[in-house]
N, C-alpha and C positions, 0 to 999 in steps of 0.2 A: 701173422702180420696183416693179412687181408682184412680181418675183422676190425682193425683200427680205423679203416676208411669208412666204415658204415656208421652213419649218424642215426641216433634214435630221436624221433620226433614226438613220440607219444608222451603224454603229460602224466607224471606221477601224482601231482596234486589233484588232478582231475580224477584219476583212478581211485585215489583215496576218498575223494568226495562222493564218488558213486557208491562206494561201500558204506560210508557214513550215512548218506541219504537213504540207502536201502534199509538200513537198520532203523533210522529215525522215522521213515515212513510207516514201518510196522507199528511203532509206538504211536505215531500220529493217528493212524487208522483206528487202532483199538481205543485210544483215548477219546477220539471224536465220536466213534460209535457209542461208547459208554455214556458220553455226555448227551448225545441225541436221545438215547433210551432214558436217561435221567430226566431230561427236559420234558419228554413226552409223559412221564409219570408225575412230575412235580408241578408243571405249568399246564395251563389249558392249551395244549398243542393242537391246533386245528388239523384234522385228519387230512385235509387237502394239501397241507404243507409238509407233513411228515414224509410222505413218499418222495417228493422232489429232493428234500434234504438228504435222504438216504441214497437216492439214485445218484446224486452228485458224488457222495462219498465213495460209493461202489464203482462208479465210472472212473474216478481218480485211481482207485486200486487196480482196475483193469489196465489203465494207461501206464501205470508205474512199471509194470513188468517189461513191456517193449521199450519204454523210455530208457530204463537202466541197461537192458540187454543191448540195444542198438548203440548206446553211448559207450559202454565198455568195449563192445566189438569194434566200433569205429576208432576208438582211441588206441586200443592195443594193436590193431592191424594198420593203423595210420591211414584210414580211409575216411575221406570227407563225407561221402554219401550217408553212411549209417549215422555218423555224428550229426550231420545236418538234419536227418529225420528225427533223431533224438531231441535236437534243439527245437524242432517244430512241435513235437509232442510235449516238451517241457512248457512251451508257451500255452498250450491247451490246459495243461495241469495247473499253471499259474492262474489262469482265468477261473478254473474251478476252485482253487484255493481262495481266491478273492471272494468268490461267492460265499464260501463257508466263513470267511472272515467278516464280511460286511452285509450279506444279503440273506443269510438263512433266517428262519423264523425267530429264533432267540439266539443271541450271541452273548456268551458268558466271557468273563475276563480270561478264563483258561483257553477258550476258543481263539481269542485275540493273540495270546502268547504263542500257542502252538502253531497257528497259521502264520504269524509274523516270522517265527523261526523257519518254517518250511519255505516261505517266500524268499527269505534271505538266502537260504541254502540253494534254492532254485536260481536266484539271481547270480550268486557266485559261480555256480556250476555253469550257467549260460555264458558268463564272461569267459570262463576257462575253455568252454567248447569253442567259442568264436576264435580265441587265440590258437587253439589246437588246429582248427580248420585252416586258419591262415598259415600256420606252420606247414601243414600237409600240402597245401596248394603251392606254396612258394618253392 
């Protein structure tokens, strides 16, 4: 009977979104890498611009692991600090995704679609993180 008084504040939709975003990011990374390789072979890709585009993609991949780990940990443990850190890393990842969407050397329609989906998922996830943090604090 004691367990009935314990309220659960962690967000199931947020946890599901972490899982889906993790799977989608693997697809996003591989597809974007393949497109960069394709563009470097088909178009006259300036060598000075190939390295920054690849660096942004790999930096995003490096950020994705702690972003998802901290988010999952914070949500499941109902701790606002890891969830807040994950939110901060998500903002950084969003900036990098905007770079790949708008400012990389060549932007194909597939880049636009993949990045728009990723940014939408990040936006939804960020909103759910803010709501979860608000629930944990109150």
